[in-house]
N, C-alpha and C positions, 0 to 999 in steps of 0.2 A: 661532493654529495651534500645535498641540503638536509638540514635537520632543524626542527623548531628550536628557537632560542628563547629563553626566558631570562632576560638580562637582570642581574643583581645590582647593576649600577646604571645610573641614568645615561641614556644614549640618545644621540641625534642621528636619525636615519633619513637619508635622502634617496628617492627613487622617482622614476617617471610616474608610476601608478601605485597607489595603495589600495588593496582590496580587503574589505572587512567581511569576514565570514569563514565558515569552516565546513560547508557542505559541498556537494558535488558541483554546484554551479559556481561557487567561489573558486574552487580548485581548477575547474575548466577555464575560467576567465584568466587565472594566473598563467596557466600553460599557454593559452591563446595569445595573450599580450607578449609573453616571453618569446614565443615563436616568431612574433611579428617584429621583434627587436627592441621592445621596451624593457626597462628594468622594473621589476615588480617587488613590492613588499606585501606578503600575505599575512594579515593580522588575524589570528584566531584565538579563541579563549583558551585559558590554561587547560591542559588535558586532565581529565578526572583520574583519580588513583586507580591503578589496575586492580581488578577484582580477583578474588581467590580462584575463581573458575575460569580465568582468562584463557588458560591453555586447553580447556575442554572443548569438545566438538560443539559448536553453537547451533548445529542443525541448519535448516533452511530459514532465511530471513523472511519475516512476515511482511516487511515493507518492500514492495517491488514496484518497478516502473515499466510502463509500456513505451519504450523508446522508438521514435519514428525515424524516418530517413534523414532528417536534418541532424538529429542527434548522432546517428550512425556516421554520417560523413564528417561531422565536426570531430568526433572522438577518434575516428580513423586517421584524420589529418594530424591529430595531436599524438598519434602512436599510442593511444589509450585503449582503443577497441581490441587490438591484438593482445593486450596485456590482461584482458578479462579472462576469468576461468570459463572457457567455452563450454565445458561440461555442465555449467550452471546457467547457461543462457538458452532460452526457448524461443524459437521463431513463432510468430503468429501468422498462420497461413489462411485463416478464415475467421469471420466474426458473425455471430447471429444475435440480433436484437429482437427480443420477444416482448410483445405487449401484454396486456392483462385482461382478465375477465373471460367470459365464455366465448366471446368472439375475438380472441386475442390476435392482433396483427403480428407480422414478422418481417424483418428486414435483414437480408444476408449480404455480406461482402466476402470476396475471396481474392487471393493474390492473383490468380489467373485473370479474373475479370478486371482487376485494377492494373493489369499489364506490368506487374512487378514480381520480383522473386519472393518477397514476403511483405506482409503488411506492417509488422512491427516486431520488436524483440522484447521479451520479458526479462528484465535484469534485476537482481537483488540490489538493494541499497548498499549492503556490505561489499558485494563483489565489485560494484562500480567504484566505491570509495577506495578500496584496496588498490585497484588499478591506477586510480588517479594519484594516490599517495606514492606508489612506486615510480610513476613518471615524474612527480615533483622532486623526489629525492635526487634525481639526476638532471633536473632542468637547469639550463643556464639562465642567468639574469633573474632568478627568483630567490628572495630571502624570506624565510618563514619566521615569524615572531609570535610568541605566545604572550598574551597580555590582555588587559581590559581597557577599552577606550573610555576616556572620561570627558573629552572635549574635542570639538572640531571648530577650527578657525579657518575662514576662507578669505583670501585676498585676491588682488589683481593678478598676481603671478603664480601663486601656489596655494595649496591648502595644507593645514597642519593638524594631524591627529595626535592628541595628547593621551598618554597612558597613565594608569594608576600608580606606576612605579617612578613617575617623573620623566620617563623617556618620551620622545616625540618622533613622529614620522612626517616628513615633508614630501609632498608629491604634487605634480601638476594636475592629477585627477584622482579623486577618491571614488571607488566603486562600492556601492552598498549591495552586498550579496549575503546579507545577514538575516534573511528569512522574513516571515510575515510580521514579526514584531521588531522590525528593523530599527536598530539604534541610529544608523546613519540617516534614515528617512526622518526620524524624529528630530534630529539636529537641524534639519533643513526646514522645519515647519511646513512640510508639504501636507496639505489637507487630504482627507481620505473619506470615501464612502464605504460604509461597513454594514453588512447584514449577515446575521447568523441564519443558517438554513434550518436550525432546530434539529439537526441530524449529526450523527457520528459515523465515520467509516470504521466498521468492525472488520478486522483482518485476521486471517489464519490460513494455514496450509493443510492440504489433505492428499492422501493417496486415493486414486479412483480405480474402481473395479475394472472398468473398460478404458481403452486408450482414448485420449481426447483428440488425436489427429491434428494437433496444433491449432485447434479452434477455441477462440474466446467466446463466451456466451454471457448475455446480459438479459435480465428480466426486470421489466418495470411492473411493480406489484401494486401501485397505488398506495394504500394505507401503510404497507410495510416497507416502503422505500424501494431501492434499486439493488438487485443482487447481481454480482458479476463473478464469474469463475474464469480465471486466466490460466492458460497452459504453462506449466513448469516442465523441465526436462523429465523424460520418462513418463510414467503414468501418475503424474502429480498435478494438482491445480492449486492456485492461490485465490482465496476468497477476498472480495472487497464488497461489503454489504453496507450501503449508505442507508442507515436505518434511523427512524425518528428517535430522539434522545431517550424516551422512556423504554422503547424496545431495545435500543443499544445497551442501556444499563442492564436489562435482563439478559441479553446475549453475553455480555461481558461477565456476568456473575455465573453463568452456566459453564459446564465443562465443555471441552471440545467435542466430546461424543454427543452431548445434547445438541450442540450447534450443528453437527453433521446430520442428526436426525431431522432438524428443522429444514435442512437443505434437500432432504430426500425428494420432495415433490418437484423440485427443479432439476436435480441431477440424475435421478434414477433412470429416466428414459434413455439418456445417451451415455452417461458416465457410470451408471451403476452405483453401488454402495460407496460412500465416502468414508475413509478411515483417517482420523487425525494423525499427522506426522508426529514423531517424537523428536525432541521434547515438545509436549503440548504447549501451545502458546496462542492466546487470543488477546488482541490489543484493539484499541479504538482511538480515533483522532477526530476532534471536532471539525465540522465543515462550515465554511463561511465564504462569503464573497467580499473581497477587498479591492477597492479601486482607488489607488492614490491619484490625486489630481494631476500629477506630473511624474514622468520617469527621470527628469533631470532637474538640477538646480545649479547654482553657481559652483563650478568645479566638482560637481557630483553627478554620477549616473547610477541609477538603480537597475538591478537585474534580478530575475527569478522572482521568488515570493516577496521580496522587498518591493517589487514593482507591480505585482498583480497576484491575486489568489483567486482561483476559480474552483467550481465544483468538480470533483474527480470523475464524474460519470463518463467523460470521454477519455480520461486517462492522459490528458495533455498538459497538465500543470508543469511538469518537469521539462517537457519539450518546448514550451514557451520560453523557459529560462535558457535552454541551450540556444534557441534562436536569438534571444536577447544578446547573449555573449557573442555569437557569430556576427551580428550586425554591429555591435559596439566596437569590436576589434576591427571590423572592416572600415567603419567611419573614421576611426583614429588613424588607421594605416593609409587611407586614401585622402586625408586632409591636404589642403594646399600647403606649400612649403612655408608660407609666412604665418600659418596658424599653428598655435601650440596644441598640445594634446588635450588640454581642458578648455579650449576655446569654446565660447558659448554657441557659435554657429555649428561647430562640429557636434556638440551635444544635441543641438536642436535637430540636426539631420538624423541622428540616432532616434530621437523621440518620434519624429515624423515617420521614419521607416518602420517603426514597430507599432504605431498607433492602430492601423487597420487590422493587422493580424491579431493583436491582443483584444481589440474591441469585438471582433467577430467571434473569438472563442468565448469571451465573457457573455456575449448576448446568446450564443448558441447553448452553452452549458446552463446558464441561468434560465433561459426560456424553457429548455427541456426539463429541468428540475422542477419548475413551476407547473408545466403542463402535465407531466407524469406523476407529480406529487399530489394532485387534486383527486380526491376519491369521489368524483361525481360521474354518474352514468352518461350524461351527454358528452362530457369531455372524454370519457373512456372510449365511446364510439368514434369520436372524431380522431383521436390519436391513433387508434388501431387502424382506422381507414387510411390515415396518412402514412403509416408504416407500410401497409400493403401497396398503396399507390406508388410510393417511392421505390419499393422493391421492383416495380414493373417499369421503371424509367432508367434504363442502363446508362444513358448519357449523363443524367443528373447525378446518378450514383457515382460514376467515375469522377466527376468534378468534386463531389464531396469528399470522396476517399483520397483524391490527389491532394487536396488541401490538408486533410488530416495526416497524410503521410509526410508532409513537409516537402513534397516534390513541387517543382515549378511546372506551370502549364496545365 
């Protein structure tokens, strides 16, 4: 059984791959490489001290992900999907995108029209990480080390990560899965384009008066940002409101009941009255676009938010990370016999394979955020017309939804 070690003496650790990070993408990468036969060291920061309320019922996690078919198949292959608490996973069977203004357009998707059983699955961050942690405890070829990286040296044959306690990890490949503020990326001097959207994602959970029937709904409001209500199990929904920073500060300062009242114009028609779940919790996260100039460097590959950060309006930031992991594991596994795990050509194949998918998602989310964020009447007319037109083109709708699902073809 694997358990994180925090060495009190200096150690020299060797493995095929060193993964830096402690989130779902880092853990999935560790499991993926281990299943493919590589030895893995997962370096994560020291665990925070347990709080006095650690044993209390934490309620429903306000941070949720809409996982697509790519994520589903990868997590299923790693025996993680079956370890999720199924009672806390909600399938998304339909999605309705609503425009703004008096002549609001609308665009609807459903699983039947997309020729699939479900469009996506809403999974709590806590549920996902608990399943991954359970799989890691019994994973072969995975060593978990707690510590803080202080230096990265890269050579012709291997890379070495130095820790603050004097220990070091030597590996043929270092995978940066350490988030938007990636330490690994910073060590490689990879340039980056950055832009703040001037928005925060305000999140909370509610009970709804009427059943949601597995439908996710999204409203483009112009000046007030983008409101999304995602289905949770039972008659519950999860809010993701991409709000301008000033409005987000107001929403964060208000009670959950006041937030529910603000949502009434959107929710009442189909969901009825919204009631905050207990314990009440409203959080927010800053929204930004981050485009590193490369996903690879010498003996280093970036995955997840370390490699790209997109606007959450399409809910696919996490899915891009799972697709990164799937592709990187495949490129390493399918390399020629004479090439090592961290060979520059192997890493270049990974970067090429992911370039189009990542760029399309960046352009799509950024373009939509700009288009629907402008509070100008001519643009409002154009975007509502576009939603209505797209809704009447089933062939194009199927292609768009197929890409979003992570399905091929």
